[in-house]
GUMARFI-53309 format. One record per residue: residue number from 1; z, y, x of N, C-alpha, C in turn. Coordinates in Angstrom, 1 decimal. Last residue first. Example, Ala and Ser with C-alpha at 12.3 -4.5 7.8 and 13.67 -1.06 7.14 Angstrom:
<pts>
  filum    n.pz    n.py    n.px   ca.pz   ca.py   ca.px    c.pz    c.py    c.px
      2     7.1    -2.2    12.8     7.1    -1.1    13.7     7.9     0.0    12.9
      1     7.8    -5.7    13.2     7.8    -4.5    12.3     7.8    -3.3    13.2
</pts>
This chain:
<pts>
  filum    n.pz    n.py    n.px   ca.pz   ca.py   ca.px    c.pz    c.py    c.px
    157   175.8   -62.1   -18.5   176.5   -61.7   -17.2   177.5   -60.5   -17.5
    156   174.6   -62.1   -20.8   175.3   -63.2   -20.4   176.1   -63.2   -19.1
    155   173.2   -59.8   -21.2   174.2   -60.1   -22.0   175.0   -61.3   -21.3
    154   171.0   -59.9   -19.2   172.1   -58.9   -19.1   173.3   -59.2   -20.0
    153   169.7   -62.4   -20.2   170.3   -62.2   -18.9   171.4   -61.3   -18.5
    152   168.6   -61.8   -22.5   170.1   -62.7   -22.4   170.5   -62.5   -21.3
    151   166.3   -60.5   -22.1   167.4   -59.8   -22.6   168.5   -60.5   -22.5
    150   164.6   -62.6   -21.0   165.2   -61.5   -19.9   166.4   -60.9   -20.8
    149   164.3   -65.7   -21.1   164.6   -64.6   -22.3   165.3   -63.7   -21.3
    148   161.8   -67.5   -19.7   163.3   -67.0   -19.5   163.2   -65.8   -20.3
    147   159.7   -70.2   -19.6   160.0   -68.9   -20.3   161.4   -68.5   -19.9
    146   159.4   -69.6   -16.1   158.9   -69.2   -17.4   159.1   -70.4   -18.4
    145   162.1   -69.6   -13.9   161.0   -69.9   -14.5   160.4   -69.7   -15.6
    144   164.0   -68.4   -11.0   163.8   -68.6   -12.5   162.4   -68.8   -13.0
    143   166.2   -69.3    -8.5   164.8   -69.4    -9.0   164.8   -69.3   -10.6
    142   168.4   -68.4    -6.3   168.4   -68.5    -7.8   166.8   -68.2    -8.0
    141   169.4   -69.6    -3.3   168.1   -69.0    -3.9   168.4   -69.5    -5.4
    140   171.8   -69.3    -0.6   171.5   -69.8    -1.8   170.3   -69.0    -2.6
    139   170.4   -68.6     2.8   171.3   -68.4     1.7   171.0   -69.0     0.5
    138   168.2   -68.7     4.4   169.5   -68.8     5.1   170.5   -68.7     4.0
    137   165.6   -70.9     3.3   166.2   -69.7     3.0   167.7   -69.8     3.9
    136   163.8   -73.0     3.2   164.0   -72.2     4.4   165.1   -71.2     4.5
    135   163.4   -74.2     0.6   163.7   -74.9     1.8   164.3   -74.1     3.1
    134   163.0   -71.7    -0.9   164.3   -72.5    -1.2   164.6   -73.2     0.1
    133   160.5   -71.1     0.4   161.7   -70.1     0.4   162.9   -70.9     0.1
    132   158.9   -73.0    -0.5   159.0   -73.0     0.9   160.4   -72.0     1.1
    131   159.2   -72.5    -3.4   159.6   -73.9    -2.7   159.8   -73.8    -1.3
    130   158.0   -70.1    -3.6   159.4   -70.3    -4.0   159.8   -71.7    -3.3
    129   155.3   -70.6    -2.7   156.1   -69.8    -2.2   157.5   -70.0    -2.3
    128   153.6   -73.4    -2.7   154.5   -72.8    -3.4   155.5   -72.1    -2.7
    127   150.1   -74.1    -2.7   151.3   -74.2    -2.2   152.3   -73.5    -2.8
    126   147.2   -73.9    -3.3   147.9   -72.7    -3.0   149.5   -72.9    -2.3
    125   146.7   -76.8    -3.7   145.8   -75.9    -2.8   146.6   -74.5    -2.3
    124   148.8   -77.9    -5.0   148.4   -78.3    -3.7   147.7   -77.3    -2.8
    123   148.9   -76.2    -7.3   150.1   -76.2    -6.3   149.8   -76.9    -4.9
    122   146.6   -76.8    -8.5   146.5   -75.5    -7.9   147.9   -75.2    -7.1
    121   146.4   -79.5    -9.0   145.7   -79.1    -8.0   146.0   -77.6    -7.4
    120   150.0   -79.5   -10.3   148.9   -80.3   -10.0   148.0   -79.6    -8.7
    119   151.2   -76.4   -10.8   151.5   -77.9   -10.7   150.1   -78.3   -10.4
    118   153.3   -73.3   -10.9   152.0   -74.1   -10.6   152.3   -75.4   -10.3
    117   155.4   -71.7   -11.1   155.4   -72.9   -11.8   153.9   -73.5   -11.8
    116   156.3   -69.3   -10.0   154.9   -69.3   -11.0   155.0   -70.6   -11.7
    115   159.5   -68.2   -10.1   158.4   -69.2    -9.7   157.2   -69.0   -10.5
    114   161.4   -65.4    -9.3   160.7   -66.2   -10.1   159.7   -67.1    -9.5
    113   164.4   -64.8    -7.3   163.0   -64.8    -7.4   162.6   -65.7    -8.7
    112   166.9   -63.9    -5.2   166.8   -64.0    -6.7   165.1   -64.0    -6.8
    111   169.3   -65.0    -2.7   167.9   -64.6    -3.1   167.6   -64.7    -4.5
    110   172.4   -63.9    -1.4   171.6   -64.6    -2.6   170.3   -64.0    -2.6
    109   173.4   -62.8     0.8   174.1   -63.9     0.1   173.4   -64.5    -0.8
    108   171.9   -61.6     3.7   171.8   -62.1     2.1   172.6   -63.0     1.9
    107   171.6   -60.3     6.1   172.8   -61.2     5.8   172.9   -61.3     4.2
    106   169.3   -59.0     6.7   170.1   -58.4     5.9   171.5   -58.8     5.5
    105   167.9   -61.0     8.3   168.3   -59.7     8.9   169.3   -58.9     8.0
    104   167.5   -63.1     6.2   168.3   -63.2     7.4   168.8   -61.8     8.0
    103   165.9   -61.7     4.5   167.0   -62.4     4.0   168.1   -62.5     5.1
    102   163.7   -61.2     6.2   164.4   -60.1     5.5   165.9   -60.6     5.2
    101   162.8   -63.7     6.9   163.2   -62.9     7.8   164.3   -61.9     7.3
    100   162.2   -64.7     4.1   163.1   -65.5     5.0   163.6   -64.6     6.0
     99   160.1   -62.7     3.6   161.2   -62.9     2.8   162.4   -63.7     3.7
     98   158.2   -63.3     5.7   159.0   -61.7     5.7   159.9   -61.9     4.8
     97   157.4   -65.9     5.2   158.0   -65.6     6.7   158.9   -64.2     6.5
     96   156.5   -65.8     2.8   157.6   -66.8     2.9   158.4   -66.1     4.3
     95   154.3   -63.9     2.9   155.5   -63.7     1.9   156.5   -64.3     2.5
     94   152.6   -62.6     5.6   153.0   -63.8     5.0   154.3   -63.6     4.1
     93   151.9   -59.2     5.1   151.8   -60.4     5.7   152.1   -61.6     5.0
     92   153.8   -56.3     4.9   152.5   -56.9     4.6   152.5   -58.0     5.5
     91   156.8   -55.3     2.8   156.0   -55.8     3.9   154.4   -56.1     3.7
     90   159.0   -53.0     1.4   157.8   -53.5     1.4   157.0   -53.9     2.6
     89   162.0   -52.4     0.1   161.3   -52.7     1.2   160.1   -53.4     0.8
     88   164.7   -50.4    -1.4   163.4   -51.3    -1.6   162.7   -51.4    -0.3
     87   168.0   -50.8    -2.4   167.1   -50.4    -1.4   165.8   -51.1    -1.7
     86   171.0   -49.7    -4.2   169.8   -50.4    -4.2   168.9   -49.8    -3.1
     85   174.0   -49.9    -5.8   173.4   -49.5    -4.5   172.2   -50.3    -4.2
     84   174.5   -48.9    -9.0   174.0   -50.0    -8.2   173.4   -49.4    -6.8
     83   174.9   -46.6   -10.8   175.9   -47.2    -9.7   175.8   -48.2    -9.2
     82   172.4   -46.3   -12.1   172.9   -45.3   -11.0   174.0   -45.9   -10.2
     81   170.7   -49.2   -12.9   171.6   -48.4   -13.0   171.9   -47.5   -12.1
     80   167.2   -49.7   -12.8   168.5   -50.1   -12.1   169.5   -48.9   -12.5
     79   164.9   -48.8   -14.4   165.8   -50.1   -14.5   167.2   -50.2   -13.9
     78   163.8   -46.6   -13.3   163.7   -46.8   -14.9   164.5   -48.0   -15.1
     77   164.0   -46.6   -10.7   164.3   -45.4   -11.5   164.6   -45.7   -12.8
     76   162.9   -49.2    -9.9   164.1   -48.7    -9.6   164.6   -47.5   -10.6
     75   160.1   -48.4   -10.6   160.7   -49.4   -11.5   162.3   -49.1   -11.1
     74   159.5   -46.5    -9.0   159.6   -46.1   -10.1   160.4   -47.1   -11.0
     73   159.9   -47.9    -6.5   160.7   -46.9    -6.6   160.7   -46.3    -8.2
     72   157.5   -49.9    -6.9   159.1   -50.2    -6.7   160.1   -49.0    -6.9
     71   155.5   -48.0    -6.7   155.9   -48.8    -7.8   157.1   -49.3    -8.0
     70   155.7   -47.1    -4.0   155.7   -46.1    -5.2   156.1   -46.8    -6.5
     69   155.3   -49.3    -2.6   156.8   -48.7    -2.7   156.8   -47.7    -3.6
     68   152.8   -49.9    -3.4   153.7   -50.8    -3.8   155.1   -50.2    -3.7
     67   151.5   -47.8    -2.2   151.3   -48.0    -3.6   152.5   -48.9    -4.1
     66   152.0   -48.6     0.7   152.5   -47.1    -0.1   152.4   -47.2    -1.5
     65   150.6   -51.0     0.7   152.0   -51.0     1.2   152.7   -49.6     0.5
     64   147.9   -49.9     0.5   148.6   -51.0    -0.6   150.2   -51.0    -0.4
     63   147.7   -48.4     2.5   147.4   -47.8     1.2   148.3   -48.6     0.2
     62   148.0   -50.3     4.6   148.9   -49.0     4.6   149.0   -48.5     3.2
     61   145.6   -51.7     4.1   147.1   -52.3     4.2   148.1   -51.3     3.9
     60   143.7   -49.9     4.5   143.8   -50.3     3.2   145.0   -51.0     3.1
     59   144.1   -49.2     7.3   144.2   -48.1     6.2   144.4   -48.6     4.8
     58   143.8   -51.6     8.6   145.1   -50.8     8.6   145.2   -50.0     7.4
     57   141.3   -52.6     8.7   142.0   -53.0     7.4   143.5   -52.2     7.7
     56   138.5   -51.6     9.1   139.6   -51.3     9.7   140.5   -51.6     8.5
     55   135.5   -53.7     9.4   136.5   -52.8     8.6   137.7   -52.7     9.2
     54   133.5   -55.5    10.4   133.9   -54.3    11.3   134.6   -53.3    10.3
     53   132.5   -58.0     9.4   132.2   -56.9     8.8   132.8   -55.4     9.4
     52   133.3   -60.0    11.1   132.1   -60.1    10.4   131.6   -58.8    10.0
     51   136.1   -59.5    11.7   135.1   -59.8    12.9   133.6   -59.6    12.4
     50   137.2   -59.5     9.2   137.1   -58.2    10.1   136.0   -58.4    11.1
     49   137.5   -62.3     8.6   136.7   -61.4     7.9   136.3   -60.1     8.6
     48   139.5   -63.0    10.5   138.1   -63.5    10.6   137.2   -62.8     9.9
     47   141.8   -61.8     9.4   141.1   -61.3    10.8   139.8   -61.9    10.9
     46   141.3   -61.1     5.9   141.8   -61.9     7.1   141.1   -61.3     8.3
     45   142.3   -58.1     4.2   141.4   -59.1     4.6   142.1   -59.8     5.6
     44   144.9   -57.4     3.3   143.7   -57.1     2.4   142.5   -58.1     3.0
     43   147.6   -59.4     3.4   146.9   -58.6     4.0   145.4   -58.5     3.1
     42   150.0   -59.4     0.7   149.2   -60.3     1.5   148.1   -59.2     2.1
     41   153.2   -57.7     0.5   151.6   -57.6     0.2   151.0   -58.6     1.4
     40   156.2   -58.1    -0.9   155.3   -58.6     0.3   153.7   -58.5    -0.2
     39   159.1   -56.6    -1.7   157.9   -57.1    -2.0   157.0   -57.3    -0.7
     38   162.5   -56.5    -2.4   161.6   -56.7    -1.5   160.1   -57.2    -2.2
     37   165.5   -54.7    -3.1   164.3   -55.4    -3.9   163.2   -55.4    -2.6
     36   168.8   -55.5    -2.8   167.6   -55.2    -2.1   166.4   -55.8    -2.7
     35   171.8   -54.2    -3.8   170.7   -55.1    -4.2   169.4   -54.5    -3.2
     34   175.4   -55.0    -3.0   173.9   -54.2    -2.4   172.9   -54.9    -3.1
     33   177.5   -55.6    -5.5   176.8   -56.1    -4.4   175.6   -55.0    -4.1
     32   179.4   -56.2    -7.5   179.6   -54.8    -6.6   178.7   -55.0    -5.4
     31   179.2   -58.2    -9.2   179.9   -58.5    -7.8   180.0   -57.3    -6.9
     30   178.0   -57.1   -11.5   179.2   -58.0   -11.6   179.9   -58.2   -10.1
     29   175.9   -55.9   -10.3   176.8   -55.2   -11.1   178.1   -56.0   -11.1
     28   174.3   -58.0    -9.2   174.8   -56.9    -8.3   175.9   -56.1    -8.9
     27   173.9   -59.5   -11.5   174.8   -60.0   -10.5   175.3   -58.8    -9.6
     26   172.2   -57.6   -12.9   173.3   -58.2   -13.5   174.2   -58.8   -12.5
     25   170.1   -57.5   -11.0   170.8   -56.4   -11.4   172.2   -56.7   -11.9
     24   169.1   -60.1   -11.2   169.6   -59.6    -9.9   170.5   -58.4   -10.2
     23   168.2   -60.1   -13.8   169.3   -61.1   -13.3   170.1   -60.4   -11.9
     22   166.2   -58.1   -13.8   167.6   -58.0   -14.6   168.5   -59.0   -14.3
     21   164.3   -59.2   -11.9   165.1   -58.1   -11.5   166.1   -57.9   -12.5
     20   162.8   -61.2   -12.6   164.0   -61.7   -11.9   164.8   -60.3   -11.8
     19   160.6   -60.2   -13.9   161.6   -60.8   -14.7   162.9   -61.2   -13.9
     18   158.8   -59.4   -12.0   159.8   -58.5   -12.3   160.8   -59.1   -13.4
     17   157.1   -61.5   -12.2   158.1   -61.7   -11.1   159.1   -60.7   -11.2
     16   155.4   -60.9   -14.5   156.3   -62.2   -14.4   157.3   -62.2   -13.4
     15   154.2   -58.7   -13.8   155.2   -58.5   -14.9   156.2   -59.9   -15.0
     14   154.2   -58.3   -10.3   153.7   -58.7   -11.5   154.7   -58.7   -12.7
     13   155.2   -57.4    -7.9   155.0   -56.3    -8.9   154.3   -56.9   -10.1
     12   156.3   -59.6    -6.5   154.9   -59.1    -6.2   154.3   -58.0    -7.2
     11   159.4   -59.7    -5.4   158.7   -59.3    -6.5   157.2   -59.0    -5.8
     10   163.1   -60.6    -5.1   161.6   -60.6    -4.7   160.7   -60.3    -5.7
      9   166.1   -59.6    -4.1   165.2   -60.0    -5.3   163.9   -59.7    -5.0
      8   169.2   -60.0    -2.6   167.8   -59.8    -2.4   166.9   -60.5    -3.4
      7   172.2   -58.9    -2.4   171.4   -59.8    -3.2   170.0   -59.3    -3.1
      6   175.3   -59.1    -0.6   173.8   -58.7    -0.5   173.1   -59.4    -1.3
      5   177.8   -59.9    -1.6   177.8   -58.8    -1.0   176.2   -58.2    -1.1
      4   179.1   -62.2    -3.7   177.9   -61.7    -3.3   178.0   -60.4    -2.7
      3   181.5   -64.9    -3.9   181.1   -63.5    -3.8   180.0   -63.3    -3.1
      2   183.8   -67.2    -4.9   182.6   -66.9    -4.8   182.3   -65.3    -4.9
      1   186.7   -67.9    -3.3   186.2   -67.3    -4.3   184.6   -66.8    -4.0
</pts>
């Protein structure tokens, strides 16, 4: 029988990426799974930038990480029902590496995430985080793309 014990949902805190949360919550409720909400901040400046301007990026990265955690905790309070076992984690660095490692470290049974649906030149230049995660994930990945009716997600599960 199919069973999910640990579900990881990714977000960059954009309205678009948060559309994955109701799906993950519905699955966590249905399977009585632990829900892990993960956000990855890209570093504020690249190492090569620091050499030229001499800025301590640790302070800004720590501030961004703290702000992201506060935002996720607020979202959890507002959207995740009390009966769901939920945990939030914020990383700074490469999104793909951090998400893959976190899924592996938590023995995730499922990753839930939105795709931004870039195509053409922007896909070539920026790559696809979702595509890289799907290729390297240690578990199945549920990807959601625009437009997805969020209200139907809760009713359908």
